[in-house]
C-alpha positions, -999 to +999 in steps of 0.1 A: -036+120+200-036+080+193-012+064+171-027+046+142-002+021+127-017+016+099-002+054+086+019+058+112+057+057+095+074+040+121+052+010+130+066-010+164+061-047+171+032-060+176+015-028+164-006-053+145-010-080+170-052-078+172-052-078+131-033-115+124-053-129+155-084-121+136-070-137+105-068-174+096-038-188+105-039-209+072-030-173+057-002-161+078+029-170+072+055-157+104+095-143+093+117-123+113+115-087+101+145-072+075+154-032+076+154-036+037+123-054+034+102-041+005+059-052-001+050-053-038+013-053-041-002-069-074-037-057-090-053-061-124-069-033-141-087-032-176-111-013-196-112+022-195-094+026-162-065+014-176-065+036-208-069+064-181-041+051-163-014+050-193-025+082-204-021+102-165+016+084-167+022+093-202+015+129-199+035+129-165+064+111-178+061+089-158+059+050-150+026+033-140+036+020-106+047+057-097+015+071-108-008+049-087+016+055-057+014+096-062-026+088-065-022+069-035-010+096-013-027+125-028-060+102-016-048+094+017-043+138+019-078+140+012-090+118+040-069+128+067 
């Protein structure tokens, strides 16, 4: 079975080289890796979707970011 670096829990150096080569170099910054590195993704949500997410978080007693992470993991399990 072929590994998919986008879903592999331990991607290796070079796994994303082909993807990076397709990106305009103006938008790429190369940095040394760091084992404690974290990635933050910011997105905006408003209206009924935002209210729905806040309600779900309140019902679960979780912060919104944890609910979003749970929803993403659950969606990934359903597509696998």
